[in-house]
C-alpha positions in Angstrom: 92.8 117.4 132.8 89.2 117.8 132.4 87.5 115.7 130.0 86.0 118.5 127.1 82.3 118.6 126.1 81.0 116.8 123.1 82.2 118.4 120.0 80.0 120.9 118.1 80.5 123.4 115.4 81.9 126.0 118.0 84.4 123.5 118.7 85.8 123.0 115.6 85.5 126.6 114.9 87.7 127.1 117.9 90.3 124.2 116.8 90.5 126.2 113.6 91.7 129.2 115.2 93.8 127.4 117.5 95.6 124.8 115.1 96.5 127.5 112.4 100.0 128.4 113.6 100.9 124.5 113.1 99.3 123.0 110.4 98.3 124.1 106.9 95.3 125.4 105.4 95.2 122.5 102.4 94.2 123.6 99.0 91.7 121.8 96.4 92.0 121.4 92.8 89.8 120.2 90.4 90.5 116.5 88.9 89.2 117.1 85.3 89.0 112.7 84.3 87.4 112.1 87.3 84.8 114.8 86.8 84.0 113.8 83.6 83.9 110.3 85.3 81.6 110.7 87.7 79.3 113.2 85.8 79.6 116.5 87.7 83.1 118.4 89.0 85.2 116.4 91.3 87.7 118.3 93.6 90.4 116.9 95.6 91.1 118.0 99.0 94.9 118.0 99.4 95.9 117.0 103.0 98.9 115.7 101.8 100.3 118.9 102.1 100.1 118.8 105.6 103.6 118.7 107.1 103.7 115.2 108.0 101.5 114.0 104.9 98.5 113.7 106.5 95.4 115.0 108.1 96.1 113.6 111.4 98.3 116.6 112.5 95.5 118.6 112.8 93.7 116.5 115.4 96.5 115.7 117.0 97.6 119.5 117.5 94.1 120.4 118.4 94.2 117.9 121.6 97.6 118.7 122.7 97.2 122.5 122.6 94.0 122.5 123.9 95.0 120.5 126.8 97.9 122.9 127.2 95.2 125.9 127.4 94.3 124.0 130.8 97.2 123.5 132.3 101.4 122.1 131.9 101.8 119.3 129.7 105.1 117.8 130.2 104.9 114.8 127.5 102.5 112.4 125.4 101.9 109.4 124.6 99.8 107.9 121.9 99.0 104.6 120.0 98.6 104.7 116.0 98.8 102.6 113.2 101.3 105.4 111.8 99.6 108.6 110.6 98.1 109.2 113.9 101.8 108.7 115.9 103.9 110.7 113.1 101.2 113.8 113.9 101.4 113.4 117.6 105.3 113.2 117.3 105.2 116.2 115.0 103.5 118.2 117.2 105.3 117.3 120.5 108.7 118.1 118.5 107.4 121.6 118.1 106.3 122.3 121.1 109.6 120.9 122.7 107.9 117.6 124.2 108.6 114.4 124.6 106.6 111.7 123.2 105.9 108.0 122.8 103.9 105.7 120.3 102.7 102.5 121.1 102.3 100.7 117.8 100.9 97.4 116.8 103.6 94.7 115.5 101.9 94.9 112.0 102.8 98.2 111.5 105.0 98.9 108.2 108.6 99.8 108.9 108.4 102.7 106.8 105.9 104.4 109.6 108.1 103.3 112.3 111.2 105.3 110.6 109.0 108.1 110.0 108.0 108.5 113.9 111.4 108.0 115.0 112.5 110.5 112.4 110.2 113.1 114.6 112.0 112.6 117.5 109.6 110.2 119.2 110.0 107.2 121.4 108.7 104.2 119.8 107.1 101.2 121.4 106.2 97.9 119.6 103.1 95.7 121.2 102.8 92.8 120.5 98.7 92.5 118.9 96.6 94.9 117.0 95.4 98.8 117.1 93.8 97.7 120.4 96.4 96.3 122.2 98.7 99.3 121.1 96.1 101.4 122.8 96.0 99.9 125.7 99.6 100.2 126.2 99.8 103.6 125.7 97.0 104.3 128.0 99.0 102.4 130.4 102.1 104.2 129.9 100.6 107.8 130.2 98.7 106.8 133.7 101.8 105.3 134.9 103.9 108.4 133.8 101.5 111.7 134.1 101.6 112.1 130.7 98.8 113.0 128.3 97.0 110.3 126.3 96.5 111.8 122.7 93.4 109.4 121.4 93.9 108.4 118.0 89.8 109.2 117.0 87.3 108.9 119.9 87.6 112.0 121.6 86.0 116.0 121.0 89.3 117.5 120.6 90.2 115.2 118.1 87.1 115.2 116.0 87.0 119.0 116.4 90.6 119.0 114.3 89.6 116.8 112.2 86.1 118.8 111.2 88.2 121.7 110.5 88.6 120.1 106.8 84.7 120.4 107.1 85.3 124.3 107.4 87.5 124.5 104.6 85.3 122.9 102.3 82.4 124.8 102.8 84.4 127.7 102.5 86.5 126.7 99.3 83.6 124.9 97.9 80.2 126.7 98.5 77.9 124.5 96.0 79.3 121.2 97.6 77.2 118.4 96.9 78.7 115.8 98.3 82.0 114.4 100.4 83.5 111.4 100.2 85.7 110.8 103.3 88.1 107.6 104.3 86.6 106.2 107.9 88.1 104.0 110.1 87.8 104.5 114.0 86.0 107.4 112.6 87.2 110.7 114.0 87.6 112.1 110.3 84.3 111.4 109.1 82.3 112.1 112.4 84.2 115.5 112.3 83.9 116.5 108.7 80.1 115.3 108.9 79.3 117.7 112.0 80.6 120.6 110.3 79.5 120.2 106.6 76.0 119.1 108.0 75.8 122.0 110.5 76.9 124.3 107.7 74.9 122.7 104.4 72.5 120.2 105.9 71.9 119.3 102.0 75.4 117.9 101.6 75.8 114.2 101.0 78.8 112.8 103.1 79.7 109.3 102.4 82.4 107.4 104.6 84.4 105.1 102.3 86.8 102.3 103.6 88.4 99.0 102.4 86.1 95.8 102.4 89.1 94.3 104.8 87.9 97.2 107.6 84.6 96.9 107.3 84.3 97.8 111.1 82.4 101.3 110.8 79.9 99.6 107.9 79.3 96.7 110.3 79.1 99.0 113.5 76.5 101.2 111.5 74.5 98.1 110.4 74.3 96.6 113.6 73.5 100.1 115.6 76.5 99.5 117.7 80.0 99.2 117.9 81.1 96.0 116.7 84.6 94.3 117.2 85.9 92.8 114.1 89.5 91.6 113.6 92.3 93.1 111.8 93.3 91.5 108.3 96.1 92.9 106.7 95.4 95.5 103.8 97.2 98.0 101.5 94.8 100.5 103.2 96.5 100.1 106.4 95.6 103.3 108.0 92.1 102.0 107.8 92.7 99.0 110.4 91.4 99.2 113.6 88.5 98.7 116.0 86.0 101.3 117.4 86.7 99.9 120.7 84.2 98.6 122.8 84.2 101.9 125.2 83.3 104.3 122.0 81.5 107.4 123.4 81.9 109.9 120.3 83.0 109.0 116.6 80.8 106.1 116.2 77.6 108.0 117.4 78.3 110.9 115.4 79.3 108.8 112.5 75.4 107.7 112.7 73.9 111.5 113.0 76.0 112.8 110.7 77.0 110.3 107.6 74.7 109.5 105.0 76.4 106.4 104.1 79.2 103.9 104.2 80.5 101.7 101.5 83.3 99.3 100.9 86.1 99.0 98.4 87.7 96.0 97.7 91.3 95.4 97.6 92.3 95.5 94.2 90.3 98.6 93.4 92.4 100.2 95.8 95.5 99.5 94.3 94.3 100.5 91.2 93.3 103.6 92.4 96.4 103.9 93.5 98.0 103.5 90.0 95.9 105.7 88.6 95.9 108.7 90.7 99.6 108.6 90.4 99.7 108.0 86.4 96.7 110.7 85.6 96.9 113.1 89.1 100.9 112.8 89.7 99.7 112.6 93.3 101.1 109.8 95.7 98.8 108.4 98.0 98.3 105.8 99.8 96.0 103.2 100.3 93.4 104.6 103.0 93.5 108.2 100.7 92.9 105.8 97.5 89.8 104.6 98.8 87.7 107.6 97.8 89.4 107.8 94.2 88.7 103.9 93.7 84.7 104.8 94.9 84.8 107.6 92.1 86.3 105.3 89.6 84.0 102.4 90.1 80.9 104.3 89.7 80.1 105.7 86.4 76.6 106.8 87.3 77.0 108.4 90.8 77.1 112.3 89.6 74.2 114.1 90.9 75.0 117.0 89.1 76.6 119.0 91.6 80.1 119.3 92.7 81.8 116.4 94.8 85.1 116.7 97.0 87.2 114.1 97.9 89.4 114.1 100.6 92.9 112.7 99.7 94.0 112.1 103.1 98.0 110.7 103.5 100.3 110.2 101.1 102.8 108.0 103.3 103.0 105.1 101.0 105.4 102.6 102.4 108.7 102.3 99.9 107.9 99.1 98.1 104.3 99.8 97.2 106.1 103.1 95.9 108.4 101.3 93.3 105.9 98.5 92.3 103.6 101.4 91.3 106.1 103.5 89.9 107.1 100.8 87.3 103.3 100.6 86.1 103.5 104.0 84.6 
């Protein structure tokens, strides 16, 4: 199958049409308390209302459906830290396809179980996310299946960019977007869409200080490998890969800043969001809330949108947070 062209605003718009039958247009809601802290309105974009509880279903749906437009897809393979794998498994089940998801051995059991619940076969790989990707690509090649790349792919980036289209329509006067970042598929897609439609809007990518890959790469001007370290923001783990072709370059062009959040701030933000917003958010999503909570002087007089990317919290972490209520 052909390799798609570089992502553009047109490819994001095409993705929005393509995935509309299998994904949700997610709501935004104002957070009164965060708005007061921030000094300007803060709107929460709730990707937790997607069928799999995460934004990842957008990119996965676009990648699989677009490839299906070019020819029959008999099965799919992917590699993931959890949310992407669950999204691919969900789309495969919805379309009647077989799916194999390769996971690093450090992926929590809850996420493994959620992927299996979607009907996918799970392949546990010794090593980190990069090792899982290599294993998945080999399985796909050997079995003649489609490999659904986690982030560095035009179809994935275009699918994730549909969040930016929705935000522009839902909040026309948007000044700042806060977006979690790992490999950069989401930040690239949202940044591309937002900046193409409203160049004055600031896009700030937020990650954990234990997952500094994108921050270090942007500072170095090229993808930089970093060792995986355990973090409450497990979905942000992973490398950009030595052959990164799309996500890093697009983040460089369309993202204004990359900020890192400490582990304790992320945990506090998860508890704060549960207590004050009645929302369960995973650590990877809580980084944008932590950004607002930790910066009382960051209001710029305009509206900020914080993308709440997922709610897939390990059961033990959820129980621990609930005891603090």
